[in-house]
PDB file of N, CA, C and O in Angstrom:
ATOM      1  N   UNK A   1     161.061   9.922-183.500  1.00  0.00           N
ATOM      2  CA  UNK A   1     162.099  10.873-183.791  1.00  0.00           C
ATOM      3  C   UNK A   1     162.906  11.092-182.515  1.00  0.00           C
ATOM      4  O   UNK A   1     162.343  11.190-181.424  1.00  0.00           O
ATOM      5  N   UNK A   2     164.181  11.166-182.654  1.00  0.00           N
ATOM      6  CA  UNK A   2     165.047  11.448-181.506  1.00  0.00           C
ATOM      7  C   UNK A   2     165.067  12.947-181.230  1.00  0.00           C
ATOM      8  O   UNK A   2     164.661  13.745-182.075  1.00  0.00           O
ATOM      9  N   UNK A   3     165.535  13.323-180.058  1.00  0.00           N
ATOM     10  CA  UNK A   3     165.616  14.738-179.708  1.00  0.00           C
ATOM     11  C   UNK A   3     166.580  15.476-180.629  1.00  0.00           C
ATOM     12  O   UNK A   3     166.341  16.630-180.985  1.00  0.00           O
ATOM     13  N   UNK A   4     167.670  14.813-181.017  1.00  0.00           N
ATOM     14  CA  UNK A   4     168.618  15.454-181.937  1.00  0.00           C
ATOM     15  C   UNK A   4     167.972  15.747-183.290  1.00  0.00           C
ATOM     16  O   UNK A   4     168.194  16.813-183.865  1.00  0.00           O
ATOM     17  N   UNK A   5     167.184  14.817-183.794  1.00  0.00           N
ATOM     18  CA  UNK A   5     166.501  15.031-185.073  1.00  0.00           C
ATOM     19  C   UNK A   5     165.458  16.137-184.937  1.00  0.00           C
ATOM     20  O   UNK A   5     165.302  16.960-185.839  1.00  0.00           O
ATOM     21  N   UNK A   6     164.745  16.158-183.813  1.00  0.00           N
ATOM     22  CA  UNK A   6     163.769  17.227-183.576  1.00  0.00           C
ATOM     23  C   UNK A   6     164.468  18.586-183.503  1.00  0.00           C
ATOM     24  O   UNK A   6     163.956  19.582-184.015  1.00  0.00           O
ATOM     25  N   UNK A   7     165.627  18.620-182.870  1.00  0.00           N
ATOM     26  CA  UNK A   7     166.407  19.856-182.787  1.00  0.00           C
ATOM     27  C   UNK A   7     166.795  20.330-184.193  1.00  0.00           C
ATOM     28  O   UNK A   7     166.715  21.520-184.498  1.00  0.00           O
ATOM     29  N   UNK A   8     167.212  19.394-185.038  1.00  0.00           N
ATOM     30  CA  UNK A   8     167.609  19.745-186.409  1.00  0.00           C
ATOM     31  C   UNK A   8     166.435  20.334-187.185  1.00  0.00           C
ATOM     32  O   UNK A   8     166.628  21.166-188.071  1.00  0.00           O
ATOM     33  N   UNK A   9     165.221  19.905-186.852  1.00  0.00           N
ATOM     34  CA  UNK A   9     164.027  20.459-187.497  1.00  0.00           C
ATOM     35  C   UNK A   9     163.548  21.743-186.824  1.00  0.00           C
ATOM     36  O   UNK A   9     162.646  22.415-187.324  1.00  0.00           O
ATOM     37  N   UNK A  10     164.157  22.076-185.693  1.00  0.00           N
ATOM     38  CA  UNK A  10     163.729  23.256-184.953  1.00  0.00           C
ATOM     39  C   UNK A  10     162.432  23.039-184.198  1.00  0.00           C
ATOM     40  O   UNK A  10     161.708  23.995-183.920  1.00  0.00           O
ATOM     41  N   UNK A  11     162.126  21.775-183.858  1.00  0.00           N
ATOM     42  CA  UNK A  11     160.862  21.455-183.198  1.00  0.00           C
ATOM     43  C   UNK A  11     161.071  20.592-181.956  1.00  0.00           C
ATOM     44  O   UNK A  11     160.251  19.726-181.651  1.00  0.00           O
ATOM     45  N   UNK A  12     162.176  20.833-181.239  1.00  0.00           N
ATOM     46  CA  UNK A  12     162.475  20.010-180.067  1.00  0.00           C
ATOM     47  C   UNK A  12     161.497  20.230-178.919  1.00  0.00           C
ATOM     48  O   UNK A  12     161.439  19.409-178.003  1.00  0.00           O
ATOM     49  N   UNK A  13     160.732  21.308-178.943  1.00  0.00           N
ATOM     50  CA  UNK A  13     159.726  21.531-177.905  1.00  0.00           C
ATOM     51  C   UNK A  13     158.552  20.559-178.038  1.00  0.00           C
ATOM     52  O   UNK A  13     157.902  20.232-177.045  1.00  0.00           O
ATOM     53  N   UNK A  14     158.281  20.097-179.265  1.00  0.00           N
ATOM     54  CA  UNK A  14     157.120  19.241-179.507  1.00  0.00           C
ATOM     55  C   UNK A  14     157.455  17.794-179.851  1.00  0.00           C
ATOM     56  O   UNK A  14     156.574  16.935-179.811  1.00  0.00           O
ATOM     57  N   UNK A  15     158.697  17.515-180.184  1.00  0.00           N
ATOM     58  CA  UNK A  15     159.057  16.179-180.672  1.00  0.00           C
ATOM     59  C   UNK A  15     160.345  15.692-180.011  1.00  0.00           C
ATOM     60  O   UNK A  15     161.109  16.473-179.443  1.00  0.00           O
ATOM     61  N   UNK A  16     160.563  14.383-180.101  1.00  0.00           N
ATOM     62  CA  UNK A  16     161.834  13.816-179.675  1.00  0.00           C
ATOM     63  C   UNK A  16     161.891  13.380-178.227  1.00  0.00           C
ATOM     64  O   UNK A  16     162.919  12.877-177.773  1.00  0.00           O
ATOM     65  N   UNK A  17     160.797  13.565-177.489  1.00  0.00           N
ATOM     66  CA  UNK A  17     160.760  13.133-176.092  1.00  0.00           C
ATOM     67  C   UNK A  17     159.300  12.897-175.688  1.00  0.00           C
ATOM     68  O   UNK A  17     158.379  13.367-176.356  1.00  0.00           O
ATOM     69  N   UNK A  18     159.105  12.171-174.597  1.00  0.00           N
ATOM     70  CA  UNK A  18     157.771  11.899-174.087  1.00  0.00           C
ATOM     71  C   UNK A  18     157.444  12.887-172.978  1.00  0.00           C
ATOM     72  O   UNK A  18     158.114  12.918-171.946  1.00  0.00           O
ATOM     73  N   UNK A  19     156.427  13.683-173.193  1.00  0.00           N
ATOM     74  CA  UNK A  19     155.954  14.628-172.192  1.00  0.00           C
ATOM     75  C   UNK A  19     154.528  15.024-172.570  1.00  0.00           C
ATOM     76  O   UNK A  19     154.167  14.963-173.745  1.00  0.00           O
ATOM     77  N   UNK A  20     153.723  15.424-171.606  1.00  0.00           N
ATOM     78  CA  UNK A  20     152.362  15.862-171.939  1.00  0.00           C
ATOM     79  C   UNK A  20     152.390  16.984-172.971  1.00  0.00           C
ATOM     80  O   UNK A  20     153.158  17.939-172.850  1.00  0.00           O
ATOM     81  N   UNK A  21     151.544  16.851-173.982  1.00  0.00           N
ATOM     82  CA  UNK A  21     151.437  17.866-175.018  1.00  0.00           C
ATOM     83  C   UNK A  21     152.395  17.707-176.183  1.00  0.00           C
ATOM     84  O   UNK A  21     152.318  18.473-177.143  1.00  0.00           O
ATOM     85  N   UNK A  22     153.304  16.727-176.128  1.00  0.00           N
ATOM     86  CA  UNK A  22     154.225  16.518-177.247  1.00  0.00           C
ATOM     87  C   UNK A  22     153.668  15.449-178.178  1.00  0.00           C
ATOM     88  O   UNK A  22     152.794  14.672-177.793  1.00  0.00           O
ATOM     89  N   UNK A  23     154.173  15.416-179.389  1.00  0.00           N
ATOM     90  CA  UNK A  23     153.769  14.398-180.347  1.00  0.00           C
ATOM     91  C   UNK A  23     154.458  13.090-179.982  1.00  0.00           C
ATOM     92  O   UNK A  23     155.636  13.074-179.623  1.00  0.00           O
ATOM     93  N   UNK A  24     153.719  12.005-180.078  1.00  0.00           N
ATOM     94  CA  UNK A  24     154.330  10.719-179.781  1.00  0.00           C
ATOM     95  C   UNK A  24     153.666   9.642-180.632  1.00  0.00           C
ATOM     96  O   UNK A  24     152.456   9.434-180.548  1.00  0.00           O
ATOM     97  N   UNK A  25     154.446   8.975-181.431  1.00  0.00           N
ATOM     98  CA  UNK A  25     153.989   7.800-182.166  1.00  0.00           C
ATOM     99  C   UNK A  25     154.714   6.623-181.542  1.00  0.00           C
ATOM    100  O   UNK A  25     155.943   6.555-181.563  1.00  0.00           O
ATOM    101  N   UNK A  26     153.941   5.693-180.984  1.00  0.00           N
ATOM    102  CA  UNK A  26     154.516   4.604-180.207  1.00  0.00           C
ATOM    103  C   UNK A  26     153.959   3.279-180.692  1.00  0.00           C
ATOM    104  O   UNK A  26     152.763   3.159-180.957  1.00  0.00           O
ATOM    105  N   UNK A  27     154.824   2.289-180.805  1.00  0.00           N
ATOM    106  CA  UNK A  27     154.398   0.919-181.060  1.00  0.00           C
ATOM    107  C   UNK A  27     154.830   0.082-179.872  1.00  0.00           C
ATOM    108  O   UNK A  27     156.003   0.083-179.498  1.00  0.00           O
ATOM    109  N   UNK A  28     153.885  -0.632-179.278  1.00  0.00           N
ATOM    110  CA  UNK A  28     154.155  -1.476-178.124  1.00  0.00           C
ATOM    111  C   UNK A  28     154.205  -2.918-178.612  1.00  0.00           C
ATOM    112  O   UNK A  28     153.256  -3.411-179.220  1.00  0.00           O
ATOM    113  N   UNK A  29     155.323  -3.590-178.338  1.00  0.00           N
ATOM    114  CA  UNK A  29     155.550  -4.955-178.810  1.00  0.00           C
ATOM    115  C   UNK A  29     155.512  -5.940-177.651  1.00  0.00           C
ATOM    116  O   UNK A  29     155.553  -5.546-176.485  1.00  0.00           O
ATOM    117  N   UNK A  30     155.433  -7.224-177.980  1.00  0.00           N
ATOM    118  CA  UNK A  30     155.381  -8.264-176.950  1.00  0.00           C
ATOM    119  C   UNK A  30     156.740  -8.577-176.351  1.00  0.00           C
ATOM    120  O   UNK A  30     156.821  -9.296-175.354  1.00  0.00           O
ATOM    121  N   UNK A  31     157.801  -8.057-176.932  1.00  0.00           N
ATOM    122  CA  UNK A  31     159.145  -8.301-176.392  1.00  0.00           C
ATOM    123  C   UNK A  31     160.090  -7.196-176.829  1.00  0.00           C
ATOM    124  O   UNK A  31     159.778  -6.395-177.710  1.00  0.00           O
ATOM    125  N   UNK A  32     161.246  -7.175-176.196  1.00  0.00           N
ATOM    126  CA  UNK A  32     162.297  -6.225-176.555  1.00  0.00           C
ATOM    127  C   UNK A  32     163.062  -6.802-177.740  1.00  0.00           C
ATOM    128  O   UNK A  32     163.846  -7.736-177.572  1.00  0.00           O
ATOM    129  N   UNK A  33     162.846  -6.265-178.923  1.00  0.00           N
ATOM    130  CA  UNK A  33     163.469  -6.823-180.124  1.00  0.00           C
ATOM    131  C   UNK A  33     164.978  -6.614-180.137  1.00  0.00           C
ATOM    132  O   UNK A  33     165.688  -7.304-180.868  1.00  0.00           O
ATOM    133  N   UNK A  34     165.475  -5.679-179.346  1.00  0.00           N
ATOM    134  CA  UNK A  34     166.921  -5.465-179.286  1.00  0.00           C
ATOM    135  C   UNK A  34     167.635  -6.623-178.598  1.00  0.00           C
ATOM    136  O   UNK A  34     168.842  -6.800-178.759  1.00  0.00           O
ATOM    137  N   UNK A  35     166.884  -7.411-177.830  1.00  0.00           N
ATOM    138  CA  UNK A  35     167.489  -8.530-177.095  1.00  0.00           C
ATOM    139  C   UNK A  35     167.129  -9.889-177.686  1.00  0.00           C
ATOM    140  O   UNK A  35     167.554 -10.920-177.166  1.00  0.00           O
ATOM    141  N   UNK A  36     166.355  -9.902-178.761  1.00  0.00           N
ATOM    142  CA  UNK A  36     165.870 -11.160-179.309  1.00  0.00           C
ATOM    143  C   UNK A  36     166.754 -11.751-180.377  1.00  0.00           C
ATOM    144  O   UNK A  36     167.532 -11.060-181.035  1.00  0.00           O
ATOM    145  N   UNK A  37     166.610 -13.061-180.530  1.00  0.00           N
ATOM    146  CA  UNK A  37     167.243 -13.761-181.647  1.00  0.00           C
ATOM    147  C   UNK A  37     166.423 -13.464-182.899  1.00  0.00           C
ATOM    148  O   UNK A  37     165.299 -12.977-182.783  1.00  0.00           O
ATOM    149  N   UNK A  38     166.948 -13.742-184.089  1.00  0.00           N
ATOM    150  CA  UNK A  38     166.149 -13.516-185.294  1.00  0.00           C
ATOM    151  C   UNK A  38     164.783 -14.215-185.244  1.00  0.00           C
ATOM    152  O   UNK A  38     163.781 -13.632-185.656  1.00  0.00           O
ATOM    153  N   UNK A  39     164.732 -15.442-184.750  1.00  0.00           N
ATOM    154  CA  UNK A  39     163.449 -16.141-184.666  1.00  0.00           C
ATOM    155  C   UNK A  39     162.503 -15.470-183.672  1.00  0.00           C
ATOM    156  O   UNK A  39     161.301 -15.381-183.921  1.00  0.00           O
ATOM    157  N   UNK A  40     163.044 -14.996-182.544  1.00  0.00           N
ATOM    158  CA  UNK A  40     162.211 -14.306-181.559  1.00  0.00           C
ATOM    159  C   UNK A  40     161.688 -12.983-182.109  1.00  0.00           C
ATOM    160  O   UNK A  40     160.543 -12.606-181.859  1.00  0.00           O
ATOM    161  N   UNK A  41     162.525 -12.292-182.850  1.00  0.00           N
ATOM    162  CA  UNK A  41     162.095 -11.029-183.450  1.00  0.00           C
ATOM    163  C   UNK A  41     160.970 -11.275-184.446  1.00  0.00           C
ATOM    164  O   UNK A  41     159.991 -10.530-184.470  1.00  0.00           O
ATOM    165  N   UNK A  42     161.099 -12.309-185.264  1.00  0.00           N
ATOM    166  CA  UNK A  42     160.040 -12.629-186.222  1.00  0.00           C
ATOM    167  C   UNK A  42     158.737 -13.001-185.527  1.00  0.00           C
ATOM    168  O   UNK A  42     157.660 -12.762-186.072  1.00  0.00           O
ATOM    169  N   UNK A  43     158.818 -13.581-184.335  1.00  0.00           N
ATOM    170  CA  UNK A  43     157.623 -13.997-183.586  1.00  0.00           C
ATOM    171  C   UNK A  43     157.026 -12.863-182.760  1.00  0.00           C
ATOM    172  O   UNK A  43     155.990 -13.051-182.123  1.00  0.00           O
ATOM    173  N   UNK A  44     157.647 -11.711-182.758  1.00  0.00           N
ATOM    174  CA  UNK A  44     157.154 -10.584-181.979  1.00  0.00           C
ATOM    175  C   UNK A  44     155.848 -10.067-182.571  1.00  0.00           C
ATOM    176  O   UNK A  44     155.708  -9.936-183.787  1.00  0.00           O
ATOM    177  N   UNK A  45     154.904  -9.780-181.692  1.00  0.00           N
ATOM    178  CA  UNK A  45     153.604  -9.252-182.127  1.00  0.00           C
ATOM    179  C   UNK A  45     153.437  -7.818-181.636  1.00  0.00           C
ATOM    180  O   UNK A  45     154.048  -7.401-180.652  1.00  0.00           O
ATOM    181  N   UNK A  46     152.609  -7.092-182.338  1.00  0.00           N
ATOM    182  CA  UNK A  46     152.279  -5.731-181.945  1.00  0.00           C
ATOM    183  C   UNK A  46     151.098  -5.788-180.982  1.00  0.00           C
ATOM    184  O   UNK A  46     150.066  -6.391-181.279  1.00  0.00           O
ATOM    185  N   UNK A  47     151.266  -5.153-179.827  1.00  0.00           N
ATOM    186  CA  UNK A  47     150.185  -5.076-178.847  1.00  0.00           C
ATOM    187  C   UNK A  47     149.309  -3.861-179.135  1.00  0.00           C
ATOM    188  O   UNK A  47     148.081  -3.953-179.125  1.00  0.00           O
ATOM    189  N   UNK A  48     149.949  -2.727-179.390  1.00  0.00           N
ATOM    190  CA  UNK A  48     149.187  -1.503-179.664  1.00  0.00           C
ATOM    191  C   UNK A  48     150.057  -0.509-180.417  1.00  0.00           C
ATOM    192  O   UNK A  48     151.285  -0.551-180.344  1.00  0.00           O
ATOM    193  N   UNK A  49     149.397   0.381-181.139  1.00  0.00           N
ATOM    194  CA  UNK A  49     150.067   1.471-181.833  1.00  0.00           C
ATOM    195  C   UNK A  49     149.322   2.757-181.513  1.00  0.00           C
ATOM    196  O   UNK A  49     148.098   2.827-181.625  1.00  0.00           O
ATOM    197  N   UNK A  50     150.079   3.775-181.112  1.00  0.00           N
ATOM    198  CA  UNK A  50     149.512   5.081-180.788  1.00  0.00           C
ATOM    199  C   UNK A  50     150.141   6.091-181.738  1.00  0.00           C
ATOM    200  O   UNK A  50     151.365   6.191-181.817  1.00  0.00           O
ATOM    201  N   UNK A  51     149.316   6.837-182.453  1.00  0.00           N
ATOM    202  CA  UNK A  51     149.789   7.822-183.422  1.00  0.00           C
ATOM    203  C   UNK A  51     149.175   9.172-183.071  1.00  0.00           C
ATOM    204  O   UNK A  51     147.954   9.317-183.022  1.00  0.00           O
ATOM    205  N   UNK A  52     150.026  10.145-182.830  1.00  0.00           N
ATOM    206  CA  UNK A  52     149.553  11.479-182.490  1.00  0.00           C
ATOM    207  C   UNK A  52     148.699  11.510-181.233  1.00  0.00           C
ATOM    208  O   UNK A  52     147.794  12.336-181.111  1.00  0.00           O
ATOM    209  N   UNK A  53     148.984  10.618-180.307  1.00  0.00           N
ATOM    210  CA  UNK A  53     148.250  10.576-179.051  1.00  0.00           C
ATOM    211  C   UNK A  53     146.956   9.782-179.108  1.00  0.00           C
ATOM    212  O   UNK A  53     146.267   9.666-178.095  1.00  0.00           O
ATOM    213  N   UNK A  54     146.607   9.234-180.263  1.00  0.00           N
ATOM    214  CA  UNK A  54     145.379   8.459-180.424  1.00  0.00           C
ATOM    215  C   UNK A  54     145.723   7.003-180.713  1.00  0.00           C
ATOM    216  O   UNK A  54     146.596   6.720-181.533  1.00  0.00           O
ATOM    217  N   UNK A  55     145.045   6.087-180.047  1.00  0.00           N
ATOM    218  CA  UNK A  55     145.267   4.664-180.300  1.00  0.00           C
ATOM    219  C   UNK A  55     144.739   4.326-181.685  1.00  0.00           C
ATOM    220  O   UNK A  55     143.548   4.482-181.957  1.00  0.00           O
ATOM    221  N   UNK A  56     145.624   3.863-182.560  1.00  0.00           N
ATOM    222  CA  UNK A  56     145.199   3.501-183.913  1.00  0.00           C
ATOM    223  C   UNK A  56     145.070   1.992-184.079  1.00  0.00           C
ATOM    224  O   UNK A  56     144.418   1.520-185.010  1.00  0.00           O
ATOM    225  N   UNK A  57     145.698   1.228-183.166  1.00  0.00           N
ATOM    226  CA  UNK A  57     145.564  -0.223-183.175  1.00  0.00           C
ATOM    227  C   UNK A  57     145.739  -0.727-181.756  1.00  0.00           C
ATOM    228  O   UNK A  57     146.627  -0.276-181.033  1.00  0.00           O
ATOM    229  N   UNK A  58     144.889  -1.667-181.359  1.00  0.00           N
ATOM    230  CA  UNK A  58     145.041  -2.334-180.072  1.00  0.00           C
ATOM    231  C   UNK A  58     144.604  -3.784-180.269  1.00  0.00           C
ATOM    232  O   UNK A  58     143.464  -4.048-180.651  1.00  0.00           O
ATOM    233  N   UNK A  59     145.506  -4.710-180.009  1.00  0.00           N
ATOM    234  CA  UNK A  59     145.234  -6.117-180.254  1.00  0.00           C
ATOM    235  C   UNK A  59     144.158  -6.678-179.334  1.00  0.00           C
ATOM    236  O   UNK A  59     143.456  -7.617-179.707  1.00  0.00           O
ATOM    237  N   UNK A  60     144.020  -6.117-178.139  1.00  0.00           N
ATOM    238  CA  UNK A  60     143.053  -6.609-177.165  1.00  0.00           C
ATOM    239  C   UNK A  60     141.847  -5.687-177.137  1.00  0.00           C
ATOM    240  O   UNK A  60     141.948  -4.560-176.653  1.00  0.00           O
ATOM    241  N   UNK A  61     140.709  -6.140-177.645  1.00  0.00           N
ATOM    242  CA  UNK A  61     139.536  -5.263-177.716  1.00  0.00           C
ATOM    243  C   UNK A  61     139.102  -4.741-176.348  1.00  0.00           C
ATOM    244  O   UNK A  61     138.461  -3.693-176.269  1.00  0.00           O
ATOM    245  N   UNK A  62     139.438  -5.445-175.280  1.00  0.00           N
ATOM    246  CA  UNK A  62     139.047  -5.022-173.948  1.00  0.00           C
ATOM    247  C   UNK A  62     139.703  -3.697-173.549  1.00  0.00           C
ATOM    248  O   UNK A  62     139.165  -2.960-172.723  1.00  0.00           O
ATOM    249  N   UNK A  63     140.865  -3.399-174.138  1.00  0.00           N
ATOM    250  CA  UNK A  63     141.606  -2.194-173.792  1.00  0.00           C
ATOM    251  C   UNK A  63     141.486  -1.081-174.808  1.00  0.00           C
ATOM    252  O   UNK A  63     142.137  -0.046-174.663  1.00  0.00           O
ATOM    253  N   UNK A  64     140.674  -1.264-175.830  1.00  0.00           N
ATOM    254  CA  UNK A  64     140.501  -0.200-176.833  1.00  0.00           C
ATOM    255  C   UNK A  64     139.683   0.938-176.253  1.00  0.00           C
ATOM    256  O   UNK A  64     138.698   0.708-175.552  1.00  0.00           O
ATOM    257  N   UNK A  65     140.090   2.166-176.545  1.00  0.00           N
ATOM    258  CA  UNK A  65     139.302   3.322-176.040  1.00  0.00           C
ATOM    259  C   UNK A  65     137.981   3.457-176.766  1.00  0.00           C
ATOM    260  O   UNK A  65     137.204   4.364-176.470  1.00  0.00           O
TER     261      UNK A  65
END
Protein backbone atom coordinates (compact mmCIF):
# COMPACT_ATOMS: atom_id res chain seq x y z
CA UNK A 1 0.00 0.00 0.00
CA UNK A 2 1.28 3.46 -0.78
CA UNK A 3 1.33 6.24 1.79
CA UNK A 4 -1.45 8.05 -0.09
CA UNK A 5 -3.68 4.97 0.08
CA UNK A 6 -2.88 4.54 3.78
CA UNK A 7 -3.77 8.20 4.34
CA UNK A 8 -7.12 7.65 2.59
CA UNK A 9 -7.80 4.81 5.03
CA UNK A 10 -6.74 6.97 7.96
CA UNK A 11 -3.93 4.54 8.82
CA UNK A 12 -0.79 6.30 7.56
CA UNK A 13 0.90 5.78 10.94
CA UNK A 14 0.92 1.99 10.41
CA UNK A 15 0.92 1.51 6.63
CA UNK A 16 2.38 2.87 3.43
CA UNK A 17 6.02 3.11 4.50
CA UNK A 18 8.83 0.97 5.92
CA UNK A 19 9.60 1.66 9.56
CA UNK A 20 9.87 -0.40 12.75
CA UNK A 21 6.43 -1.33 14.02
CA UNK A 22 4.59 -0.72 10.73
CA UNK A 23 2.86 -3.34 8.62
CA UNK A 24 4.89 -4.51 5.67
CA UNK A 25 4.12 -7.17 3.09
CA UNK A 26 7.17 -7.58 0.88
CA UNK A 27 8.05 -9.84 -2.02
CA UNK A 28 11.74 -10.07 -2.91
CA UNK A 29 12.43 -10.99 -6.54
CA UNK A 30 15.56 -12.04 -8.43
CA UNK A 31 15.45 -8.93 -10.62
CA UNK A 32 13.87 -5.52 -11.03
CA UNK A 33 10.79 -6.31 -13.12
CA UNK A 34 10.37 -2.64 -14.00
CA UNK A 35 13.56 -2.87 -16.07
CA UNK A 36 13.02 -6.29 -17.62
CA UNK A 37 11.88 -7.44 -21.01
CA UNK A 38 8.73 -9.60 -21.10
CA UNK A 39 10.88 -12.75 -21.25
CA UNK A 40 13.02 -11.57 -18.31
CA UNK A 41 9.93 -10.77 -16.28
CA UNK A 42 8.52 -14.25 -16.94
CA UNK A 43 11.85 -15.76 -15.80
CA UNK A 44 11.85 -13.80 -12.55
CA UNK A 45 11.71 -15.94 -9.42
CA UNK A 46 10.55 -15.14 -5.93
CA UNK A 47 13.34 -15.22 -3.36
CA UNK A 48 11.21 -14.53 -0.28
CA UNK A 49 7.84 -13.22 0.84
CA UNK A 50 7.27 -11.44 4.15
CA UNK A 51 3.69 -10.90 5.35
CA UNK A 52 2.95 -8.89 8.47
CA UNK A 53 6.59 -9.00 9.48
CA UNK A 54 6.78 -12.82 9.30
CA UNK A 55 8.58 -14.74 6.56
CA UNK A 56 5.91 -16.79 4.80
CA UNK A 57 8.14 -18.07 1.98
CA UNK A 58 11.90 -18.31 1.53
CA UNK A 59 13.37 -20.12 -1.47
CA UNK A 60 16.67 -20.84 0.30
CA UNK A 61 16.17 -23.11 3.31
CA UNK A 62 19.47 -21.89 4.77
CA UNK A 63 17.94 -18.44 5.35
CA UNK A 64 14.56 -19.49 6.74
CA UNK A 65 13.91 -18.36 10.31
